N, C-alpha and C positions, 0 to 999 in steps of 0.2 A: 509117080503114083501108078500102082498096078491097074491094069485095064478094068478088072472086076470091081475094084474099089471106086474108080471113076464112074463106071456105069451105075453102081449102087447109089453114089452121091447124086448123080443126075436124076435118077428115078425119084429119089427123096425130094429133091428140089422141085420137081414137076408136080408132086402131089401134096407138098406141105401147104398149110394154110397161108392165105395172103396176109402180109404184114408190112407195116412201114419200117420195121426194124431190119437192119442189114445183116444181123447175125445169120450164120448158115443154119444153125440148129435152134429151133424154137420150142417152147413148151408145147406139150401135146394138147393142153386145154387152154381156153381163153382165160386171161388175155394172152395173145400170141406174141410173147416177148422172148428175147434170147435166153437160153438156159443159163443158169448161174453157176459159178464154180462149185457151190455146194451140191447142186444137182448132178454135175459131172462126177463129183466125188461119190455120190450115192450110186450112180450107174456103175462105176468101176467096182465099188464095194459089192454090189449085188451080183455083178458078173463073177467076181472072185468066189462068192458064196456058191453060186450055181456051178462053177467049175471045180469046187472042192479044194481050192488052193488058199493059202494064207493071204490076207488082205494086203494090198499095196496101193499107193496113191496114184492118181493120174499122171503126176510128174514122171514116174518111172516109165510110163508108156512113151512120153516125149523123149526121155533120155535113151530108152531102148531104140526108138526110131532113129534118133540122131547117130548113135554109135553104129547101128546097122548100115545106115546110109554111108557113113564114113568108111566102114570096112568094104563096102561095095563100090568105092571110088568116087562118091559124091564130094564136091568141094565144100569148104566151109561156107562159102557164099550161098551155094545151093541149099545146104542144110539150114542156114539162117533164114532163107526165104520161106522154106517149108514151116519152120517154127515161128515165123513172123518176128524174128529178132530185129531190132532197130539198128544194131551195129554188129560188125563181125566180132568185136571183142566179147560179146555175149555168147557167141558160138564157139569161140576158141577153147572153152573148157572141155569140149568133146574131143579135141585133138589129143589131150593128155591121157585119155582112157585107153587108146589103142597102143599098148606097150610094144606089140610086135612091129607095128609100122614105125614106131619111134626109135627102135633099136639101131637102125643104120645111122641115125643122127647123133647118137651118143658118142662122146669122145672116149678114147681108151683111158683106162684107169692109170694114173701115174705109177711107174715102176712095173707095169704089166700085170699087176694083181687083178683078180676078178672079184 
């Protein structure tokens, strides 16, 4: 995690309302419960509108993070921990995205054709 992101997260955790819920992010108004998937979807949609870009869902952010981590040398286990996958099989799908990294693993085409 980049230092500035970690510092921002710590600052948020220090000022967020007290709650018995273990979620990192809570609603801004009482009752202070964890944000819902639909709330996250709304936040991403609103950010896209403010940035003037076509809407995409929150899953694309997770996917982009995972592929960027992979390209920068993170292991599938590390990526799975960040994404909170329960098994490495859930994370393996990101390995197939990096065509350049997979090229050395490809077998030559029979007969030498490309």
